[in-house]
N, C-alpha and C positions, 0 to 999 in steps of 0.2 A: 533288079527291082521286080522279081517274080512275085513277091508278096503283094506289092501294089497292084500289079496287073491282075492277080487273082481276085483281089478285093473289087477291082473295077468290073471284072466279069460277073462276080457275084451280084453286084449292084445292078448291072444291066439285066440280069435274069430274074432277080427277086424284087427289085425296086427298093431294096434296103441298102443304104450307103453309109459309110463311116462319117461320123461328125468330126470334121477336121479341127474344130475348136476343143474337142474333148479327147480326141485320140492322141495318145502319147507313144513315143517310140524310145526304147532304152538301149543304150550301147554298152558294150564291154569289149575291151581289147581292140578298138577300132581307131585308126589314125584320124586326126582332125580333118584332113582333106576329104577322106572317104565319108566321114560323118556329115560334113557340110553338103556333100553331093547327095547323100541319101535324104537329108532334110529338104533340100530344094526340090528333088524329084517327087517326094511323097507328100509334101506340104503338111506333114505331121509336126506336132510340137515335141521337142526333146524333153523326156521325163528324167527325173533324178531318183536315186535310191536313198532311203527305202520307200517303197510304195505298198499299198494294200491291195490284196486280191481276195475277194469274198470276206473282207474284214480282217484277214490275217496279214501281218507284215511280211514282205519279201525284200531281201537285201542280199547284196553280194558279200557282205562281211557278217560277222557275228551279231546276232540280234541283241540289243541292249534292253534294259528295263523300261527306258523311256518309250520304246516302240509299242509297249503293251498298255499305254494309257487308255486307249479305246476300250479294251477289255475291262479294265478296272472301273472306268466310267459307267459301263453298262451294268456291272455288278452293283455299284453304289446306287445307281438309279433304281434298280429293282428293289434293293433293300429299303431305300427311302420311301418307295411306294407302299411296301408292305408294313412299314412302321406305323402307319396310321390305323392299322387294323389290330384288334385284340386277338393274337394268335397264341395257341398253346405251344408247349415245347415240341410236342409230336407234330403239330402243324408246321412249325419252323423247319424241322428236320425233313419233312416231305418237300418243302420248297427248296431247301438246300440240295437235296438229292435229285431234284427234277430240273427246276429252272436254272439255278446257279451251275449245276453240273452240265447242263446243256450249253450254257454260255461259254464255258472254258474248254469243253471237250474238243471242239473243232480246232482250237488253237493248240491243244496238246497233241494233236495227231500229226504234226509236221516237224516239230523240234522240241527240245527240252526247254521248258520255261525257266527263265532266270530265277534263282533262289529268292531274290528280292521280291519278284512278282508273286511267287508262291506264298511267301510269308505275308504279303499284303492281302492276298485273297483270303488266306486263313484268318488273318486278323479281322477282316470285314465280316466273315462268316461267324467267327467266335463272338464278336461284339453283338451281332444281330441276334444270336441265339440267347445270350444272357441278358440283353437289354433292349432288344427290338429296334435299335438304331445303331449308328456308327460310333457312339460314345463308349469309352472304356468303362467297364464296371468290374466289380470284384468277381473273379472267376473261381469256381469251386471244383471244377473238373477240367483237366488239361485238354486241349483240342486234340492232341495225338491220341489220348485214351478214348475220346468220343468217336474217333474214326475207326476204332476196333470193332470187330463183329460183336453181335449181342452175346454170344456164348463166352466171349472174353471180357464182358463188362462194358462194351461200347454201345454205340447207337447206329452202327452200320452206315455211317457217313463216309463216302468215298474219299480216300486220301489223295489229294490232287497230284502230288509228285509221283506217287506209286502208279496212279492211273495213267499219267503222262508216259512213264516208262513202259507200261503194258501196251499202250497204243503204238509206241515205237517198236516194241517187240513184234507186233503184227507186221510192220514194214520189213523187219528182218525176215520173217516167215515168207512174205510175198517175194522178196528178192531171192531167198534160198530156194523156193519152189518155182521160180521163174514164171509166176502167174502172168497170164497175158495182160498186157497193158503198156502204153507208151512209156510211162515213167519207169517201170521195171526194165524194159528193154533198153532205155537210155542209160540207166544205172549200169547195166551189164556191159554196154558198149563203151561207155565213157570212163567209168571208175573201176570196173571189174574185168577188164580185158586180160585174159589168161590167168585169172585168179578167182577167188570166191569171197563171199561176204565174211567168211570166218578167217581168211588169211590176209586180207588187205590191211595195210597200216594207215593210220591217220596222216593226212597231208594238208599242207597249207592251201592247196588248190581245191580241196573239198568244200562243198557248200556247208552252211551252218546246219542244215537239215541232215546231211549225210554224216557230218561229224557227230551229231546227236545220236544217230543210229549206231555208229561205231562205239560210242560211249556206253550205250545200253547193252550192246553186244559184249563189251568187256565186263560190264557189271554182271551179266548172266554167267559168263565163264568164271569170274571170281567167286560168285555165290555158289555155283554148282561144282566147281573143282577143276574141270577141264573142258576142252572144246567138244569132245564126244558126248559127254553128259549134257552139255548145253544143247547140242543138236537133238539128242533124245528128248530132252524136256520140251523143246520147241515143237517136236512132233506130237508129244503128249497133249499139247494144248489144242490139237485139232479135233474137232467134233463134227462128224458127218462131212468131212472134207473142208470145213471152214475153221479158221482160227478163232479161238475163244479168248477175247481180251480179259474177261472175268477170270478165267482159269490162270492166265499169265499174271494177273493182278496179285494173286496169292503169293507169288515169289517176292514181289517188291514191297508189299505193304508191311507196316509194323505188326508185330505179334505180341500178344499178352498171354498171361497164364489163364487157361480156361477156368471159369467159375462153375462149380458143381450145381449151384442153385439157379443159374441164369435162365435155364429153360422154364422155370416155374413162372417167371414174370413176362414171358413172351409167348406168342402163339395166337391162334384164332379165338381162343377163349378169353383173351385179355384185351380190354380197350387200350389202344396205343398210348393215350395220355396217362392212364393208370399205370401201365407197365413202366413207362419212362420215369415217372415220379417215384415209383416204388424202387426202381433200380438206383436212382440217386439217393434215396433214403437208405437203402441197404449198404451203399458205399460211403455213407456219411458225407454226401456232397450237396445236401440242401443247405441254404443259408440260415441255419439256426443261430440263435443269439450267441452261443458259445463260440461258434466259428467266426461270426462277425467280430467278436471282441478280439480274436487273434489277429484280425486284419486291421485293427485300429479303430473299429466302430464301437464305441463304448455305449452300451445300453444296459439298463438294469436287467440282469438275467433272472427272469421269472417266467415260468411257463404260463402262457395265457389261457391254457385249458384247465389246469389244476389250481393255478394261482398260489401254489405253495412250494414247488420244486424248481430247480434250475432247468432251463430248456436245453436238452441234448437230443441227439437222434435216438439213443437208446431209451431215454425217458418218454419221448413222444410216441414211439412205436415199440412196445405197448405197455411200458411200465407206468405211464401216467394213469392215475385213477380214472380220468375221463375217457381216454382212448381204450383202456382196458375194459371198461363197461361196454363200449361199442363193439370191441372184438369178441368178448365173451358172449354177448347177445347174438352175434352172428354165428358163433360156434354152436350155440344152442339151436339156432335155426337150422344148422346143417347136421344136427344130431351128433355132434362131436363133444367130447368132454371139455369143460372150461379149464383154462390154464393161464399162467402168467408168464408166458415166454415173451422174449423180445423178438423183433422182426427177423434177425438173422437166424435165431433158433427155429422159428417157424419155417423159414425157407429151407433149412437143412432137414427138418422133420418131413417136409413135403417132398424133398429130393429123395430121401430114403424110401419113400413109398413108391418110387418109380415114376415113369412118365406114361402111366396108363391113360388111355383115351376115354375111360369111363366117364359118363356125364357128371358123376359126383366129384371127380377130380377137377373137371371144368368148373363146377359149382364152387369148389373150395378155392381154386386159384383166382377165379374172378372176384370172389368175396375178399380175399386177402389183398389183392392189388387195389380194389375199390376202397377198402378200409383205409389203407395208407393214403390214397389220393384225397379222400374226403376229410380225413383228420387233418392233413396238411392244409387243405382248403379252409377248414374251420379255423385253424390257427391264424391264417392270413386275414380272414374276414374279421376276426376279433382285433387283430393288431391294426389293420389299415382302415377298417370301416366302423369299428366300435360296436358291431352287432354280435349277438350270441345265439346259439341254438343248443337245445338240450340233446343228450346222447340219443334218445329215441327218435328224434327228427332226422338225425344223420343216418341212423340204422334204417329208417323207412326209405330214405333216398337210395341207400346202397342196395337194399333188397329189390327195389324196383328196377334199378339199372342192371343188376346181376340176373334177375329173373328174365328180363327182356332178352339178354344175350344167351342165356341157357336155352330158352324156348326157340330162339332163332337157330341154334345149333343142334337142337334135338331131332332125332330121326323119327320117322312115322311110327316105327315099332315101339318106341318108348316114350312118345310124346305125352301120353296120359299119365305115365308114371312120374315124369318130370313135373307136370302140372300139379299132381297131388303132393309131391314132396315139397315143392316151393310154397304151396299154400298151407302146409301143415304148421 
């Protein structure tokens, strides 16, 4: 009963004593007589598995999906709180990448989340993005594609399962490098006696956390070809002596084909909401009437802007007479020749001009993304509010928004030139 005597000495010297009604003791591999003796001597309450430590479940057996109900409840509570606010798509992504990511990241750092839990979290996040609540709505872009980086057509939302594996790869790195720590020393003395993390075989005596670590180890070896390559990759994830989880994440995340024009719609020159809506428009993922009809929502397919043509992405951006007037007026403002390109053609035209940081490139990119954003906004206002604005009113709004951003990014040396060009 050295633990009990130590607690008593600590209480004597500090004045802080254990609450016997709340302090629990857990047993494993202890006979009934010994267990009873310990309970009598300590006056502690016997606890049962699983229990929670810092919110995460601890268990002697494999963690089940039911044990993660607390995590799911926290995520649902956060989403329900946000649903009362009018959030943009960009604002929702910011919340998903900060608050929701923070909620599940701690749970991901100890063992692999069950697939059922991962799927439920993804479902909650997907429904929140498309409908601002937990109700299912028609989805026009898959969640897996939304988790891709921006240069691959995604929105840089972290993929939960991939991040989970990357965090466990850090534990492999800690064990392999024998970083100072009680847990690492315990792993080496209890599980890795006379062997290494790369050679030990899974066993029924291993904890759920250690089995998860070995599973990620095997995934690394399978993905990279052999143990030596996996060891080299693990070392390559080290930056200034510390393991980079973000670097490891690249191995486990889903990968898509790079989009040549993706950089046109992202960067400091682009308002996040404008870039996101423009990306959806370029990928034909906005809920236009033609796509809604394919999902069983039958509405008279008539463009609310031109009132003569069917509504499609290609028509709205910028084949529609209304949107073409808006875009051609902006081209004249930027001293560029007027043309009747659609959005994709405009994006490739911009891509071929290169990724120059000249302020006129910033001007053009900002105007293009703002045009798509405000044309889509005008379409929604006409459908849902019954209000209409003339093209020159929309152009005026776009000019103001773009001018503010260009001036904010202008350097002292060319500030006057930027002002003169924007006012011309």
